[in-house]
ChimeraX commands (.cxc) that place a marker at each C-alpha (Angstrom):
marker #1 position -0.03,0.20,0.47 radius 0.5
marker #1 position 2.79,2.08,1.19 radius 0.5
marker #1 position 4.45,1.80,-2.46 radius 0.5
marker #1 position 1.84,1.73,-4.61 radius 0.5
marker #1 position 0.75,5.15,-2.55 radius 0.5
marker #1 position 4.17,6.39,-3.15 radius 0.5
marker #1 position 4.47,5.69,-6.65 radius 0.5
marker #1 position 1.18,7.32,-7.74 radius 0.5
marker #1 position 2.41,10.53,-5.60 radius 0.5
marker #1 position 5.67,10.65,-7.15 radius 0.5
marker #1 position 4.23,10.37,-10.96 radius 0.5
marker #1 position 1.16,12.58,-10.57 radius 0.5
marker #1 position 1.95,16.40,-9.52 radius 0.5
marker #1 position -0.86,17.18,-7.93 radius 0.5
marker #1 position -0.78,13.83,-6.21 radius 0.5
marker #1 position 0.82,14.96,-2.82 radius 0.5
marker #1 position -2.43,17.75,-2.32 radius 0.5
marker #1 position -4.69,14.72,-2.94 radius 0.5
marker #1 position -3.50,12.90,-0.75 radius 0.5
marker #1 position -2.93,15.22,2.05 radius 0.5
marker #1 position -6.82,16.32,1.53 radius 0.5
marker #1 position -8.15,12.56,1.44 radius 0.5
marker #1 position -6.24,12.04,4.72 radius 0.5
marker #1 position -7.34,14.95,6.55 radius 0.5
marker #1 position -11.11,14.27,5.37 radius 0.5
marker #1 position -10.77,10.86,6.68 radius 0.5
marker #1 position -9.96,12.10,9.71 radius 0.5
marker #1 position -12.39,14.65,10.02 radius 0.5
marker #1 position -15.20,12.26,8.84 radius 0.5
marker #1 position -14.06,9.10,10.38 radius 0.5
marker #1 position -14.51,11.04,13.62 radius 0.5
marker #1 position -17.63,12.76,13.55 radius 0.5
marker #1 position -19.19,9.80,12.39 radius 0.5
marker #1 position -17.30,8.00,15.30 radius 0.5
marker #1 position -18.98,10.61,18.00 radius 0.5
marker #1 position -22.34,9.91,16.35 radius 0.5
marker #1 position -21.95,6.36,16.85 radius 0.5
marker #1 position -20.57,6.87,20.42 radius 0.5
marker #1 position -23.61,8.40,21.09 radius 0.5
marker #1 position -26.13,6.10,20.16 radius 0.5
marker #1 position -27.60,7.78,17.20 radius 0.5
marker #1 position -27.75,4.55,15.33 radius 0.5
marker #1 position -24.79,4.68,13.69 radius 0.5
marker #1 position -22.75,1.30,13.60 radius 0.5
marker #1 position -18.72,0.89,13.41 radius 0.5
marker #1 position -19.16,-0.02,10.38 radius 0.5
marker #1 position -20.46,2.86,8.89 radius 0.5
marker #1 position -17.64,4.66,10.77 radius 0.5
marker #1 position -15.39,2.51,8.81 radius 0.5
marker #1 position -16.74,3.12,5.48 radius 0.5
marker #1 position -17.97,6.58,5.84 radius 0.5
marker #1 position -13.95,6.82,6.38 radius 0.5
marker #1 position -13.27,5.32,3.18 radius 0.5
marker #1 position -15.62,7.08,0.87 radius 0.5
marker #1 position -14.48,10.48,2.15 radius 0.5
marker #1 position -11.28,9.77,1.19 radius 0.5
marker #1 position -11.82,8.63,-2.19 radius 0.5
marker #1 position -14.17,11.63,-2.95 radius 0.5
marker #1 position -11.36,13.66,-1.12 radius 0.5
marker #1 position -9.34,12.52,-3.30 radius 0.5
marker #1 position -10.92,13.58,-6.52 radius 0.5
marker #1 position -11.57,17.05,-5.25 radius 0.5
marker #1 position -13.12,19.02,-1.91 radius 0.5
marker #1 position -16.29,19.86,-4.09 radius 0.5
marker #1 position -16.81,16.09,-4.32 radius 0.5
marker #1 position -15.97,15.59,-0.77 radius 0.5
marker #1 position -19.15,18.61,0.13 radius 0.5
marker #1 position -20.94,16.89,-2.25 radius 0.5
marker #1 position -20.75,13.48,-0.39 radius 0.5
marker #1 position -21.49,14.97,2.98 radius 0.5
marker #1 position -24.49,16.64,1.56 radius 0.5
marker #1 position -25.95,13.82,-0.53 radius 0.5
marker #1 position -25.52,11.88,2.57 radius 0.5
marker #1 position -27.43,14.10,4.49 radius 0.5
marker #1 position -30.08,14.16,2.04 radius 0.5
marker #1 position -30.49,10.34,1.96 radius 0.5
marker #1 position -30.17,10.22,5.90 radius 0.5
marker #1 position -33.35,12.50,5.78 radius 0.5
marker #1 position -35.48,10.27,3.65 radius 0.5
marker #1 position -34.22,7.14,5.09 radius 0.5
marker #1 position -34.99,8.53,8.89 radius 0.5
marker #1 position -38.63,10.17,7.28 radius 0.5
marker #1 position -39.49,6.33,5.73 radius 0.5
marker #1 position -38.57,4.78,9.58 radius 0.5
marker #1 position -40.25,7.33,11.22 radius 0.5
marker #1 position -43.06,6.41,8.90 radius 0.5
marker #1 position -43.12,3.04,10.02 radius 0.5
marker #1 position -44.06,3.78,13.82 radius 0.5
marker #1 position -40.18,2.68,14.58 radius 0.5
marker #1 position -38.54,2.82,17.94 radius 0.5
marker #1 position -35.65,5.17,19.05 radius 0.5
marker #1 position -33.28,2.32,19.17 radius 0.5
marker #1 position -34.29,0.50,15.62 radius 0.5
marker #1 position -30.79,1.37,13.63 radius 0.5
marker #1 position -31.15,2.50,9.79 radius 0.5
marker #1 position -28.23,0.26,7.62 radius 0.5
marker #1 position -26.55,3.91,6.73 radius 0.5
marker #1 position -24.19,1.57,4.58 radius 0.5
marker #1 position -26.57,1.48,1.13 radius 0.5
marker #1 position -27.37,5.85,1.93 radius 0.5
marker #1 position -23.24,5.57,1.91 radius 0.5
marker #1 position -22.38,4.12,-1.24 radius 0.5
marker #1 position -25.06,6.31,-3.33 radius 0.5
marker #1 position -23.73,9.64,-1.95 radius 0.5
marker #1 position -20.74,8.63,-3.06 radius 0.5
marker #1 position -21.59,7.46,-6.24 radius 0.5
marker #1 position -23.97,10.74,-6.58 radius 0.5
marker #1 position -20.75,13.16,-5.49 radius 0.5
marker #1 position -18.10,11.46,-7.77 radius 0.5
marker #1 position -20.70,11.29,-10.83 radius 0.5
marker #1 position -21.74,15.16,-10.09 radius 0.5
marker link #1:1,2 radius 0.2
marker link #1:2,3 radius 0.2
marker link #1:3,4 radius 0.2
marker link #1:4,5 radius 0.2
marker link #1:5,6 radius 0.2
marker link #1:6,7 radius 0.2
marker link #1:7,8 radius 0.2
marker link #1:8,9 radius 0.2
marker link #1:9,10 radius 0.2
marker link #1:10,11 radius 0.2
marker link #1:11,12 radius 0.2
marker link #1:12,13 radius 0.2
marker link #1:13,14 radius 0.2
marker link #1:14,15 radius 0.2
marker link #1:15,16 radius 0.2
marker link #1:16,17 radius 0.2
marker link #1:17,18 radius 0.2
marker link #1:18,19 radius 0.2
marker link #1:19,20 radius 0.2
marker link #1:20,21 radius 0.2
marker link #1:21,22 radius 0.2
marker link #1:22,23 radius 0.2
marker link #1:23,24 radius 0.2
marker link #1:24,25 radius 0.2
marker link #1:25,26 radius 0.2
marker link #1:26,27 radius 0.2
marker link #1:27,28 radius 0.2
marker link #1:28,29 radius 0.2
marker link #1:29,30 radius 0.2
marker link #1:30,31 radius 0.2
marker link #1:31,32 radius 0.2
marker link #1:32,33 radius 0.2
marker link #1:33,34 radius 0.2
marker link #1:34,35 radius 0.2
marker link #1:35,36 radius 0.2
marker link #1:36,37 radius 0.2
marker link #1:37,38 radius 0.2
marker link #1:38,39 radius 0.2
marker link #1:39,40 radius 0.2
marker link #1:40,41 radius 0.2
marker link #1:41,42 radius 0.2
marker link #1:42,43 radius 0.2
marker link #1:43,44 radius 0.2
marker link #1:44,45 radius 0.2
marker link #1:45,46 radius 0.2
marker link #1:46,47 radius 0.2
marker link #1:47,48 radius 0.2
marker link #1:48,49 radius 0.2
marker link #1:49,50 radius 0.2
marker link #1:50,51 radius 0.2
marker link #1:51,52 radius 0.2
marker link #1:52,53 radius 0.2
marker link #1:53,54 radius 0.2
marker link #1:54,55 radius 0.2
marker link #1:55,56 radius 0.2
marker link #1:56,57 radius 0.2
marker link #1:57,58 radius 0.2
marker link #1:58,59 radius 0.2
marker link #1:59,60 radius 0.2
marker link #1:60,61 radius 0.2
marker link #1:61,62 radius 0.2
marker link #1:62,63 radius 0.2
marker link #1:63,64 radius 0.2
marker link #1:64,65 radius 0.2
marker link #1:65,66 radius 0.2
marker link #1:66,67 radius 0.2
marker link #1:67,68 radius 0.2
marker link #1:68,69 radius 0.2
marker link #1:69,70 radius 0.2
marker link #1:70,71 radius 0.2
marker link #1:71,72 radius 0.2
marker link #1:72,73 radius 0.2
marker link #1:73,74 radius 0.2
marker link #1:74,75 radius 0.2
marker link #1:75,76 radius 0.2
marker link #1:76,77 radius 0.2
marker link #1:77,78 radius 0.2
marker link #1:78,79 radius 0.2
marker link #1:79,80 radius 0.2
marker link #1:80,81 radius 0.2
marker link #1:81,82 radius 0.2
marker link #1:82,83 radius 0.2
marker link #1:83,84 radius 0.2
marker link #1:84,85 radius 0.2
marker link #1:85,86 radius 0.2
marker link #1:86,87 radius 0.2
marker link #1:87,88 radius 0.2
marker link #1:88,89 radius 0.2
marker link #1:89,90 radius 0.2
marker link #1:90,91 radius 0.2
marker link #1:91,92 radius 0.2
marker link #1:92,93 radius 0.2
marker link #1:93,94 radius 0.2
marker link #1:94,95 radius 0.2
marker link #1:95,96 radius 0.2
marker link #1:96,97 radius 0.2
marker link #1:97,98 radius 0.2
marker link #1:98,99 radius 0.2
marker link #1:99,100 radius 0.2
marker link #1:100,101 radius 0.2
marker link #1:101,102 radius 0.2
marker link #1:102,103 radius 0.2
marker link #1:103,104 radius 0.2
marker link #1:104,105 radius 0.2
marker link #1:105,106 radius 0.2
marker link #1:106,107 radius 0.2
marker link #1:107,108 radius 0.2
marker link #1:108,109 radius 0.2
marker link #1:109,110 radius 0.2
marker link #1:110,111 radius 0.2
view
């Protein structure tokens, strides 16, 4: 992994900037989602790992893609929460955030 990253960084002129941006985005998003998981908001630790990985991928593409990921995930999560609320679920029911995270990442990269 380190060799592949070093090769990409040395071959691409903007790769070092993208790598630093991806590392910072991964740390920031992972800490934010981890804090949500620890206060029992329905996020699991799989969602924490997935959100960090997707933040790295979208931040590598550009900061605007990372912002789009966060906005799309917030919108898709709001839709999922509304659908759950409409079915009268209780507060202890978890909502799988993985599909919303993956859909948000696809939206963020394609737009």
